[in-house]
N, C-alpha and C positions, 0 to 999 in steps of 0.2 A: 498895703493889700494888693494882690494881683488883679489886673484888667479881665473883667468878664470877656469871654470871646465866643465866638459863633460854635454851633454844636460841632464837635469833632467824633469820628467814629472811635478812635482808641489813642493810645498814648504811644508815643516812638521809643523803641527799646535802646537803651544805650549802655555799653560797656563801661560804666564809670571808671572802672580800676585802668582798662586800657586807655582811655582819655587823659586822666590823670598823669599817668605814667609818661606817656607820648608829650605832653605839653609842658611850655614852661609853669612853675608854678603861680607865678603873679597873674598867670592868665586866667585861671579857674575861678567861675564865680562863686562865691562863698555860699549864697543861699540855693544853690543848684541842688535839685533832688538827688540823694544820696543813693536813691532806690533803683536809679535807672530808666523808671518810667517818666518820660518827659513829654508835657502836654504845651501847648502852645502858649497857656497863662503862664507858666514857668519861664518861658523864655520873654513873654511881655514882662514878668515882674523883674527880669534883668535890666530890659529895656527903662523900666520906670527907674531904677536904681540908679541908672546912668544918667538920666537926665536929672534926677536929684543931687549928683555929683556922689553919691554912696557907691559907684561902681564906674570902671572905666571902658572906654570903647573896645579894648582887647577882651574884656569879661563877655561883653555883648556879642563880639564875633564868636568867641568859644562856644557861649550858649546857643548862638543860630545855628553854627557848623554842627555841634552835636546832635542838635535836632533835626538837623537836614540830613546828614549822615546815618543818624540812627545806628544800627548794627552792623554797617559795611565796614569791612577791616580796615581799608585804606584812609578812612575818614581823619584819625588822629594825624596819620602822617601829613596828608594834605595840609588839615588845619595848623599843623606845627610849621610848615613852610610860608602858610599866609601871614601868621603871627610874626614870623623871624624876619620877614621882610618890613615890618612896622613895629618895631622892639618898644618904641615909646609911644605909640598909638595916634602920632601925630596925623598920619594920613587918613587914618579911620575917623578922627575928630573931624578933619576937614569934609571929608565926604559927607558927614551926618550934620554939619553945621547948619545947613539949611533946612534940614527937616526936624530942627529940635524945637521949632516954634510952636505955640499950642495949637495952631490950624495950619499946617504946611499948605501953601499955596499950589497951583500947578507949575507955576514956574520954579519954584522951589524943588519940586520933585524932578523935573528937568535938570536943573544944577546940579542935583545929586548924583542921577545916574550919569550924566556926563564924567564927573569927578570920578568916580569909580569905574569908567571905562577909559579914562585917559592915563596912560603910563607917566605923564609929567604931573598928574595931580595925585589920584588915590588908587590907580590900579595897583592890584596884589595879584600875585601867584596864585594859580588855583582859585580864583574869585572871580568866574565868569558871572554874566548876567543871572543865570539860573540861582546862584548863589546869592549874589550881592542885592538881588530885588528881594529875596527873603531878609537880609540884613536892613534894607529901606524898609519892608512891611513892619518889622517888629518895631525899629527904631521912629517911625513916621506916621503909622497908623493912629487915628484919634477916633475911639469908638463913640458914637452918638453924634459925629459933626456932620455926617452925610457928605455927598458930593464925591469929587475924585478923591480916593485914598490909595496909597501906594500898597500893592498888592504883589504876590508873588508870580512870577512868569519863569516856568522852568518846561523842560520837555514834556513832563507828563501834563501840564496845564495847557500849554500850546497844542498837543495832540488831540484836545478835546474842544477847543475853541471853533466856533463857526466863524465863516469867512467875514461876517459883518463885525467882529471883534479886529480884523485890521492887523492879525500876527500872523506871520508864516510859520508853517511847520518844520522848524529846523532847530538847531542848536546853537542860539546866539541872535539878538534881535536888536533892532535900533532903539535908540530913546523913543521916536516917534510911534514905533509900533507898541512900545510899552504904555505910552500916554494912551493911544487909541483903545489898548484894552482896557485901560483903567477907565476912560470915559464910557465904553460900553458896559463894564460892569457896573458903573453908578448909575445909569440908568436902568439897568435890570434890577438892581438892588431899590431902586426908586419905586418901579413899577410893583414889584413883590413886597414893599415896605420890610424889606430886611437889611442887615447890613452889608457894605460891599464885599466883605470877605467870604460871608456866606454864599455869595455867589462862586467864588473861587473854589470854596471847600465843596461846594455842591457838584462841581464839574469833574474834580480829580478822584480818580477811584481809589487811589492808594492810601490816602490818609484823611 
C-alpha cells in the first residue's frame, strides 16, 4: 500500500510513452501509473518497493525524475544520461544506503547529500541538488516520525523561503544549507502540528 502524503494540489502529467521509449527497459518501475497522472504517493510506492527489495534504485530514480520533470520534453533525455552513468545502480545504492534506515538521523542525511554531491562517490550527470534532494525525500522520508526529515530543495522552493531558513536564492546549495532548511521546516511543522513535507508543499506554487 502506498504511503499517505500531505495534501497535493494536482498530479504531475507524464508522457509515459516518451519516457518508456527513451529509457532502458530495466529502469522502468513496474507499478508506475500507465495513465501518466503521477502523484507523490506513486513515487513513494516505488521507494517502498525499493526498500523491500521488490524494486531497484534505478527504478526509484526513474520514478523520481519522471515526477520531477513531468511534461518537460528534455526530461527523458536527461534521465537516460543519469541512468547510463550508473548502469548497475551501485552508485545510487551507495548514496541511499544511509537513508534506508527506519528513521534516518541527521548525520545520515548529511552523508547521503555529500555522496550525491561527490563525483568520487555517487554524483551522476544531470542530477544536481534540485533533483537529488527529491530522490532523498522519497527514499528517506518517514511519515509520522517527526523531527528533521529529508525534503525537496529546488529553485522553486528556495525562491519562496524566508531568510531564516538559511538558504541562498540560487541554483545549487551546500549540504549545511539543506540541513538548515530541514531544521527550519521541522520547527514550522512542530508548531503547526503538520508533517514537515506539508511545509514544503505549502510554500511552493507549482505543485
